[in-house]
C-alpha angles and dihedrals in degrees: 000000000000107000089216093059111113116211107222124205110194110199106193132131095203110092092198091056091047088054090045092054092050093050090048090052089051094049091050089047090241105164098181111127116257121212117191131213120178098211141009095267091055091045093055093045089054093049091045100046094043095244086157130034111291097225129073099011126173123184121210102200133195115208102207107063138132127251093017120012129211099268092047087052091053093050092053093043094052090045092057112087091209098050106026092101095056112123117242134188117188109227105181149133091236110111092173116134092218091056091045095046092045090049094054091046085057091054103252111175089225145347116225130180114225109253121241099226129051090235094055089047092052088051092051092049091051091048092053092045089055090048096049090045089063097036120098107231130182 
């Protein structure tokens, strides 16, 4: 396995947004594997039971989800000694200051609003890819 590969967990309940992320990855020629969880509970289960490789993980996290929202997910993740160092980028429609501030308090690497157009979405994914390609990850 290429040691530069990033294993991406997309935690998002919106199927259209999941498809949009996958399409944006394809357009930007991003070949990192994408694992999908439809809510925070499912995302934590995937990380805890090693449903994806344990190294070089990046979570793209929606904030507004049923069952367990993104902030609740972050609290659980940061409280877990085995998972607290996982890199998380919020990718959400929530423009609420309270969500943004709480996410940063819980050590997100970034807080990005989901772009409105597909072209903008593809550009954001390409930019994130450039960033994590340079980033040193556990």
